[in-house]
Biopython code that builds the backbone (N, CA, C, O; Angstrom):
import numpy as np
from Bio.PDB.StructureBuilder import StructureBuilder

atoms = [
    (1, "MET", "N", (-9.359, -24.605, 34.563)),
    (1, "MET", "CA", (-10.593, -25.355, 34.025)),
    (1, "MET", "C", (-10.086, -26.598, 33.241)),
    (1, "MET", "O", (-10.487, -27.713, 33.577)),
    (2, "ARG", "N", (-9.350, -26.466, 32.363)),
    (2, "ARG", "CA", (-8.842, -27.755, 31.572)),
    (2, "ARG", "C", (-8.405, -28.807, 32.693)),
    (2, "ARG", "O", (-8.821, -29.964, 32.636)),
    (3, "ALA", "N", (-7.659, -28.428, 33.586)),
    (3, "ALA", "CA", (-7.110, -29.235, 34.660)),
    (3, "ALA", "C", (-8.588, -29.959, 35.218)),
    (3, "ALA", "O", (-8.735, -31.181, 35.227)),
    (4, "ARG", "N", (-9.473, -29.152, 35.602)),
    (4, "ARG", "CA", (-10.615, -29.797, 36.482)),
    (4, "ARG", "C", (-11.215, -30.634, 35.343)),
    (4, "ARG", "O", (-11.434, -31.772, 35.755)),
    (5, "ILE", "N", (-11.463, -30.516, 34.410)),
    (5, "ILE", "CA", (-12.022, -31.220, 33.245)),
    (5, "ILE", "C", (-11.238, -32.765, 33.073)),
    (5, "ILE", "O", (-11.804, -33.856, 33.141)),
    (6, "TRP", "N", (-9.880, -32.534, 32.848)),
    (6, "TRP", "CA", (-9.220, -33.769, 32.677)),
    (6, "TRP", "C", (-9.243, -34.382, 34.010)),
    (6, "TRP", "O", (-9.698, -35.520, 33.893)),
    (7, "LEU", "N", (-8.936, -34.102, 35.265)),
    (7, "LEU", "CA", (-9.067, -34.760, 36.456)),
    (7, "LEU", "C", (-10.383, -35.481, 36.787)),
    (7, "LEU", "O", (-10.439, -36.581, 37.335)),
    (8, "THR", "N", (-11.593, -34.635, 36.338)),
    (8, "THR", "CA", (-12.721, -35.302, 36.512)),
    (8, "THR", "C", (-13.067, -36.754, 35.512)),
    (8, "THR", "O", (-13.796, -37.696, 35.823)),
    (9, "GLY", "N", (-12.326, -36.575, 34.306)),
    (9, "GLY", "CA", (-12.463, -37.526, 33.235)),
    (9, "GLY", "C", (-11.726, -38.638, 33.857)),
    (9, "GLY", "O", (-12.220, -39.765, 33.887)),
    (10, "ALA", "N", (-10.522, -38.367, 34.374)),
    (10, "ALA", "CA", (-9.503, -39.377, 34.613)),
    (10, "ALA", "C", (-10.228, -40.161, 35.852)),
    (10, "ALA", "O", (-10.332, -41.387, 35.877)),
    (11, "ALA", "N", (-10.667, -39.379, 36.774)),
    (11, "ALA", "CA", (-11.770, -40.230, 37.991)),
    (11, "ALA", "C", (-12.732, -41.028, 37.353)),
    (11, "ALA", "O", (-12.866, -42.206, 37.684)),
    (12, "LEU", "N", (-13.374, -40.548, 36.529)),
    (12, "LEU", "CA", (-14.546, -41.441, 35.921)),
    (12, "LEU", "C", (-13.842, -42.583, 35.198)),
    (12, "LEU", "O", (-14.153, -43.744, 35.463)),
    (13, "GLY", "N", (-13.015, -42.332, 34.404)),
    (13, "GLY", "CA", (-12.271, -43.490, 33.942)),
    (13, "GLY", "C", (-11.750, -44.659, 34.779)),
    (13, "GLY", "O", (-11.990, -45.835, 34.503)),
    (14, "ALA", "N", (-11.090, -44.291, 35.720)),
    (14, "ALA", "CA", (-10.583, -44.981, 36.979)),
    (14, "ALA", "C", (-11.830, -45.590, 37.582)),
    (14, "ALA", "O", (-11.679, -46.728, 38.026)),
    (15, "ALA", "N", (-12.992, -45.069, 37.680)),
    (15, "ALA", "CA", (-14.359, -45.576, 38.138)),
    (15, "ALA", "C", (-14.566, -46.885, 37.398)),
    (15, "ALA", "O", (-14.830, -47.973, 37.911)),
    (16, "LEU", "N", (-14.410, -46.619, 36.149)),
    (16, "LEU", "CA", (-15.100, -47.773, 35.438)),
    (16, "LEU", "C", (-14.008, -48.831, 35.159)),
    (16, "LEU", "O", (-14.342, -49.845, 34.545)),
    (17, "LEU", "N", (-12.815, -48.685, 35.534)),
    (17, "LEU", "CA", (-11.833, -49.729, 35.520)),
    (17, "LEU", "C", (-11.987, -50.564, 36.870)),
    (17, "LEU", "O", (-11.666, -51.752, 36.885)),
    (18, "THR", "N", (-12.431, -49.989, 37.884)),
    (18, "THR", "CA", (-12.632, -50.526, 39.201)),
    (18, "THR", "C", (-14.021, -51.164, 39.403)),
    (18, "THR", "O", (-14.419, -51.795, 40.382)),
    (19, "GLY", "N", (-14.706, -50.845, 38.201)),
    (19, "GLY", "CA", (-15.877, -51.484, 38.702)),
    (19, "GLY", "C", (-17.390, -50.798, 38.918)),
    (19, "GLY", "O", (-18.501, -51.270, 39.160)),
    (20, "GLY", "N", (-16.946, -49.644, 38.738)),
    (20, "GLY", "CA", (-18.028, -48.494, 38.831)),
    (20, "GLY", "C", (-18.646, -48.224, 37.517)),
    (20, "GLY", "O", (-18.135, -48.607, 36.464)),
    (21, "THR", "N", (-19.909, -47.467, 37.598)),
    (21, "THR", "CA", (-20.205, -47.084, 36.035)),
    (21, "THR", "C", (-20.580, -45.680, 36.085)),
    (21, "THR", "O", (-21.009, -45.158, 37.114)),
    (22, "VAL", "N", (-20.417, -45.044, 34.948)),
    (22, "VAL", "CA", (-20.708, -43.376, 34.763)),
    (22, "VAL", "C", (-22.176, -43.429, 34.584)),
    (22, "VAL", "O", (-22.691, -44.216, 33.790)),
    (23, "ALA", "N", (-22.904, -42.543, 35.361)),
    (23, "ALA", "CA", (-24.304, -42.320, 35.185)),
    (23, "ALA", "C", (-24.403, -40.947, 34.287)),
    (23, "ALA", "O", (-23.556, -40.064, 34.150)),
    (24, "THR", "N", (-25.423, -41.035, 33.849)),
    (24, "THR", "CA", (-25.823, -39.528, 32.963)),
    (24, "THR", "C", (-26.085, -38.511, 34.158)),
    (24, "THR", "O", (-26.585, -38.798, 35.246)),
    (25, "ALA", "N", (-25.622, -37.197, 33.708)),
    (25, "ALA", "CA", (-25.869, -36.259, 34.389)),
    (25, "ALA", "C", (-27.389, -36.032, 34.567)),
    (25, "ALA", "O", (-28.169, -36.073, 33.615)),
    (26, "GLN", "N", (-27.838, -35.741, 36.098)),
    (26, "GLN", "CA", (-28.947, -35.304, 36.266)),
    (26, "GLN", "C", (-28.987, -34.522, 37.474)),
    (26, "GLN", "O", (-28.158, -34.660, 38.374)),
    (27, "ALA", "N", (-30.050, -33.608, 37.509)),
    (27, "ALA", "CA", (-30.103, -32.669, 38.775)),
    (27, "ALA", "C", (-30.480, -33.440, 40.114)),
    (27, "ALA", "O", (-31.413, -34.241, 40.162)),
    (28, "ALA", "N", (-29.630, -33.108, 41.247)),
    (28, "ALA", "CA", (-30.046, -33.963, 42.528)),
    (28, "ALA", "C", (-30.732, -32.943, 43.312)),
    (28, "ALA", "O", (-30.687, -31.730, 43.109)),
    (29, "PRO", "N", (-31.421, -33.603, 44.301)),
    (29, "PRO", "CA", (-31.783, -32.878, 45.578)),
    (29, "PRO", "C", (-30.588, -32.389, 46.240)),
    (29, "PRO", "O", (-29.854, -33.136, 46.887)),
    (30, "ALA", "N", (-30.356, -30.998, 46.071)),
    (30, "ALA", "CA", (-29.207, -30.362, 46.728)),
    (30, "ALA", "C", (-29.230, -30.357, 48.185)),
    (30, "ALA", "O", (-30.269, -29.968, 48.718)),
    (31, "PRO", "N", (-28.114, -30.780, 49.022)),
    (31, "PRO", "CA", (-28.257, -30.626, 50.306)),
    (31, "PRO", "C", (-28.314, -29.257, 51.020)),
    (31, "PRO", "O", (-28.627, -29.056, 52.193)),
    (32, "SER", "N", (-27.933, -28.315, 50.042)),
    (32, "SER", "CA", (-27.802, -26.828, 50.534)),
    (32, "SER", "C", (-28.384, -26.167, 48.993)),
    (32, "SER", "O", (-28.311, -26.711, 47.892)),
    (33, "ALA", "N", (-28.930, -24.919, 49.308)),
    (33, "ALA", "CA", (-29.234, -23.967, 48.349)),
    (33, "ALA", "C", (-28.067, -23.324, 47.629)),
    (33, "ALA", "O", (-28.288, -22.517, 46.726)),
    (34, "ALA", "N", (-26.957, -23.612, 47.953)),
    (34, "ALA", "CA", (-25.687, -22.963, 47.360)),
    (34, "ALA", "C", (-25.620, -23.181, 46.082)),
    (34, "ALA", "O", (-25.283, -22.233, 45.373)),
    (35, "GLY", "N", (-25.943, -24.575, 45.417)),
    (35, "GLY", "CA", (-25.756, -24.897, 44.126)),
    (35, "GLY", "C", (-26.215, -26.099, 43.854)),
    (35, "GLY", "O", (-26.615, -26.873, 44.725)),
    (36, "THR", "N", (-26.192, -26.364, 42.553)),
    (36, "THR", "CA", (-26.742, -27.652, 41.769)),
    (36, "THR", "C", (-25.730, -28.707, 41.825)),
    (36, "THR", "O", (-24.562, -28.595, 41.450)),
    (37, "HIS", "N", (-26.385, -29.925, 42.416)),
    (37, "HIS", "CA", (-25.355, -31.013, 42.441)),
    (37, "HIS", "C", (-25.562, -32.284, 41.410)),
    (37, "HIS", "O", (-26.612, -32.927, 41.426)),
    (38, "VAL", "N", (-24.738, -32.521, 40.729)),
    (38, "VAL", "CA", (-24.682, -33.671, 39.555)),
    (38, "VAL", "C", (-24.362, -34.837, 39.771)),
    (38, "VAL", "O", (-23.482, -34.954, 40.624)),
    (39, "ASP", "N", (-24.747, -35.786, 39.313)),
    (39, "ASP", "CA", (-24.457, -37.477, 39.604)),
    (39, "ASP", "C", (-23.652, -37.631, 38.451)),
    (39, "ASP", "O", (-23.892, -37.638, 37.244)),
    (40, "ILE", "N", (-22.500, -37.769, 39.233)),
    (40, "ILE", "CA", (-21.128, -37.966, 38.113)),
    (40, "ILE", "C", (-20.499, -39.389, 38.060)),
    (40, "ILE", "O", (-19.612, -39.725, 37.275)),
    (41, "GLY", "N", (-21.139, -40.256, 39.097)),
    (41, "GLY", "CA", (-20.718, -41.635, 38.932)),
    (41, "GLY", "C", (-21.368, -42.604, 39.980)),
    (41, "GLY", "O", (-21.863, -42.170, 41.021)),
    (42, "THR", "N", (-21.346, -43.797, 39.691)),
    (42, "THR", "CA", (-21.999, -44.888, 40.612)),
    (42, "THR", "C", (-20.988, -45.725, 40.829)),
    (42, "THR", "O", (-20.240, -46.093, 39.923)),
    (43, "PHE", "N", (-20.871, -46.122, 42.138)),
    (43, "PHE", "CA", (-19.679, -47.141, 42.850)),
    (43, "PHE", "C", (-20.502, -48.067, 43.753)),
    (43, "PHE", "O", (-21.428, -47.776, 44.510)),
    (44, "PRO", "N", (-19.926, -49.278, 43.482)),
    (44, "PRO", "CA", (-20.529, -50.579, 44.439)),
    (44, "PRO", "C", (-20.359, -50.499, 45.566)),
    (44, "PRO", "O", (-20.984, -51.358, 46.187)),
    (45, "SER", "N", (-19.518, -49.549, 46.432)),
    (45, "SER", "CA", (-19.350, -49.452, 47.841)),
    (45, "SER", "C", (-19.260, -48.162, 48.123)),
    (45, "SER", "O", (-18.840, -47.361, 47.287)),
    (46, "ARG", "N", (-19.643, -47.808, 49.326)),
    (46, "ARG", "CA", (-19.596, -46.492, 49.996)),
    (46, "ARG", "C", (-18.257, -46.137, 49.866)),
    (46, "ARG", "O", (-17.941, -45.158, 49.190)),
    (47, "SER", "N", (-17.257, -46.980, 50.565)),
    (47, "SER", "CA", (-15.733, -46.579, 50.586)),
    (47, "SER", "C", (-15.203, -45.991, 48.979)),
    (47, "SER", "O", (-14.542, -44.962, 48.835)),
    (48, "ALA", "N", (-15.590, -46.758, 48.011)),
    (48, "ALA", "CA", (-15.045, -46.617, 46.732)),
    (48, "ALA", "C", (-15.607, -44.863, 46.367)),
    (48, "ALA", "O", (-14.915, -43.920, 45.982)),
    (49, "CYS", "N", (-17.030, -44.905, 46.648)),
    (49, "CYS", "CA", (-17.437, -43.528, 46.486)),
    (49, "CYS", "C", (-16.722, -42.391, 47.169)),
    (49, "CYS", "O", (-16.302, -41.414, 46.548)),
    (50, "LEU", "N", (-16.576, -42.583, 48.697)),
    (50, "LEU", "CA", (-15.934, -41.597, 49.324)),
    (50, "LEU", "C", (-14.452, -41.426, 48.842)),
    (50, "LEU", "O", (-13.995, -40.283, 48.824)),
    (51, "SER", "N", (-13.733, -42.393, 48.484)),
    (51, "SER", "CA", (-12.420, -42.180, 47.685)),
    (51, "SER", "C", (-12.563, -41.532, 46.597)),
    (51, "SER", "O", (-11.712, -40.654, 46.447)),
    (52, "PHE", "N", (-13.278, -41.624, 45.820)),
    (52, "PHE", "CA", (-13.395, -40.821, 44.719)),
    (52, "PHE", "C", (-13.528, -39.335, 44.854)),
    (52, "PHE", "O", (-12.864, -38.485, 44.260)),
    (53, "GLY", "N", (-14.552, -39.140, 45.785)),
    (53, "GLY", "CA", (-15.022, -37.813, 46.182)),
    (53, "GLY", "C", (-13.945, -36.893, 46.874)),
    (53, "GLY", "O", (-13.838, -35.708, 46.558)),
    (54, "GLN", "N", (-13.163, -37.480, 47.820)),
    (54, "GLN", "CA", (-11.986, -37.103, 48.562)),
    (54, "GLN", "C", (-10.766, -36.708, 47.380)),
    (54, "GLN", "O", (-10.036, -35.718, 47.415)),
    (55, "ALA", "N", (-10.781, -37.583, 46.539)),
    (55, "ALA", "CA", (-9.491, -37.276, 45.417)),
    (55, "ALA", "C", (-10.095, -36.374, 44.368)),
    (55, "ALA", "O", (-9.287, -35.914, 43.560)),
    (56, "GLY", "N", (-11.165, -36.087, 44.248)),
    (56, "GLY", "CA", (-11.586, -35.207, 43.409)),
    (56, "GLY", "C", (-11.463, -33.755, 43.391)),
    (56, "GLY", "O", (-11.101, -33.343, 44.493)),
    (57, "VAL", "N", (-11.636, -32.839, 42.531)),
    (57, "VAL", "CA", (-11.200, -31.464, 42.497)),
    (57, "VAL", "C", (-12.324, -30.472, 42.939)),
    (57, "VAL", "O", (-12.265, -29.243, 42.880)),
    (58, "TYR", "N", (-13.367, -31.245, 43.396)),
    (58, "TYR", "CA", (-14.688, -30.562, 43.835)),
    (58, "TYR", "C", (-14.623, -30.555, 45.257)),
    (58, "TYR", "O", (-14.299, -31.524, 45.944)),
    (59, "SER", "N", (-15.006, -29.200, 45.758)),
    (59, "SER", "CA", (-15.042, -29.205, 47.317)),
    (59, "SER", "C", (-16.447, -29.572, 47.915)),
    (59, "SER", "O", (-16.669, -29.966, 49.059)),
    (60, "ASP", "N", (-17.336, -29.364, 46.916)),
    (60, "ASP", "CA", (-18.783, -29.649, 47.423)),
    (60, "ASP", "C", (-19.408, -30.843, 46.703)),
    (60, "ASP", "O", (-20.052, -30.828, 45.654)),
    (61, "TRP", "N", (-19.088, -31.877, 47.479)),
    (61, "TRP", "CA", (-19.550, -33.420, 47.097)),
    (61, "TRP", "C", (-20.303, -34.212, 48.329)),
    (61, "TRP", "O", (-20.163, -34.013, 49.536)),
    (62, "TYR", "N", (-20.949, -34.949, 47.814)),
    (62, "TYR", "CA", (-21.303, -36.051, 48.883)),
    (62, "TYR", "C", (-21.915, -37.656, 48.164)),
    (62, "TYR", "O", (-22.355, -37.792, 47.022)),
    (63, "CYS", "N", (-21.799, -38.551, 49.037)),
    (63, "CYS", "CA", (-22.180, -39.652, 48.320)),
    (63, "CYS", "C", (-23.631, -40.314, 48.900)),
    (63, "CYS", "O", (-23.953, -40.205, 50.084)),
    (64, "GLN", "N", (-24.318, -40.898, 48.060)),
    (64, "GLN", "CA", (-25.949, -41.205, 48.500)),
    (64, "GLN", "C", (-26.182, -42.495, 48.185)),
    (64, "GLN", "O", (-26.057, -42.731, 46.984)),
    (65, "LYS", "N", (-26.489, -43.430, 48.887)),
    (65, "LYS", "CA", (-26.978, -44.682, 48.444)),
    (65, "LYS", "C", (-28.020, -44.847, 47.567)),
    (65, "LYS", "O", (-29.081, -44.404, 48.007)),
    (66, "SER", "N", (-28.073, -45.342, 46.464)),
    (66, "SER", "CA", (-29.142, -45.626, 45.614)),
    (66, "SER", "C", (-30.511, -46.196, 46.420)),
    (66, "SER", "O", (-30.490, -47.017, 47.337)),
    (67, "SER", "N", (-31.522, -45.651, 45.933)),
    (67, "SER", "CA", (-32.795, -46.228, 46.423)),
    (67, "SER", "C", (-33.233, -47.424, 45.790)),
    (67, "SER", "O", (-34.167, -48.061, 46.277)),
    (68, "THR", "N", (-32.592, -47.834, 44.644)),
    (68, "THR", "CA", (-33.033, -49.048, 43.907)),
    (68, "THR", "C", (-32.104, -50.263, 43.801)),
    (68, "THR", "O", (-32.398, -51.391, 43.405)),
    (69, "THR", "N", (-30.744, -49.733, 44.303)),
    (69, "THR", "CA", (-29.612, -50.914, 43.982)),
    (69, "THR", "C", (-28.871, -50.678, 45.436)),
    (69, "THR", "O", (-29.204, -49.918, 46.346)),
    (70, "ASN", "N", (-27.718, -51.615, 45.345)),
    (70, "ASN", "CA", (-26.914, -51.732, 46.468)),
    (70, "ASN", "C", (-25.622, -50.582, 45.983)),
    (70, "ASN", "O", (-24.526, -50.732, 46.523)),
    (71, "ASN", "N", (-25.742, -49.818, 45.292)),
    (71, "ASN", "CA", (-24.674, -48.939, 44.503)),
    (71, "ASN", "C", (-24.812, -47.788, 45.126)),
    (71, "ASN", "O", (-25.905, -47.496, 45.612)),
    (72, "TRP", "N", (-23.713, -46.930, 45.220)),
    (72, "TRP", "CA", (-23.504, -45.512, 45.938)),
    (72, "TRP", "C", (-23.543, -44.566, 44.700)),
    (72, "TRP", "O", (-23.216, -44.947, 43.576)),
    (73, "HIS", "N", (-23.924, -43.433, 44.960)),
    (73, "HIS", "CA", (-23.704, -42.272, 43.579)),
    (73, "HIS", "C", (-23.172, -41.122, 44.241)),
    (73, "HIS", "O", (-23.679, -40.717, 45.287)),
    (74, "LEU", "N", (-22.068, -40.500, 43.643)),
    (74, "LEU", "CA", (-21.388, -39.364, 43.956)),
    (74, "LEU", "C", (-21.952, -38.262, 43.233)),
    (74, "LEU", "O", (-22.104, -38.215, 42.013)),
    (75, "TRP", "N", (-22.286, -37.279, 44.165)),
    (75, "TRP", "CA", (-22.915, -36.144, 43.501)),
    (75, "TRP", "C", (-21.804, -34.855, 43.817)),
    (75, "TRP", "O", (-21.184, -34.611, 44.852)),
    (76, "VAL", "N", (-21.815, -34.207, 42.622)),
    (76, "VAL", "CA", (-21.010, -32.808, 42.970)),
    (76, "VAL", "C", (-21.358, -31.603, 42.578)),
    (76, "VAL", "O", (-22.117, -31.506, 41.613)),
    (77, "ASN", "N", (-20.949, -30.610, 43.143)),
    (77, "ASN", "CA", (-21.430, -29.191, 42.673)),
    (77, "ASN", "C", (-20.422, -28.890, 41.755)),
    (77, "ASN", "O", (-19.267, -28.750, 42.159)),
    (78, "LEU", "N", (-20.708, -28.768, 40.551)),
    (78, "LEU", "CA", (-19.726, -28.391, 39.465)),
    (78, "LEU", "C", (-19.144, -26.924, 39.369)),
    (78, "LEU", "O", (-18.317, -26.410, 38.615)),
    (79, "ASN", "N", (-19.914, -26.442, 40.447)),
    (79, "ASN", "CA", (-19.423, -24.955, 40.533)),
    (79, "ASN", "C", (-18.554, -24.813, 41.853)),
    (79, "ASN", "O", (-18.407, -23.661, 42.263)),
    (80, "SER", "N", (-17.909, -25.931, 42.631)),
    (80, "SER", "CA", (-17.362, -25.662, 43.757)),
    (80, "SER", "C", (-15.698, -26.027, 43.211)),
    (80, "SER", "O", (-14.752, -25.909, 43.990)),
]
sb = StructureBuilder()
sb.init_structure("model")
sb.init_model(0)
sb.init_chain("A")
sb.init_seg("    ")
for serial, (resi, resn, name, xyz) in enumerate(atoms, 1):
    if name == "N":
        sb.init_residue(resn, " ", resi, " ")
    sb.init_atom(name, np.array(xyz, "f"), 0.0, 1.0, " ", f" {name:<3s}", serial, name[0])
structure = sb.get_structure()
């Protein structure tokens, strides 16, 4: 569990260094009833969002384009 938290922190820190911003956690409309997804980061491009999702420790995640900006949000199921 400590490794998962550390890796998430490292990914978010890297996102900040590459131009992303960390968003406050909020419940997302989950694509499945399996769990609740949380927005853990905002990225300037889809490819950056996908890269962090694939490199992360969570198996259940997805990227979604913001409805108000050109940014992409990384949503993860913290229980995956």
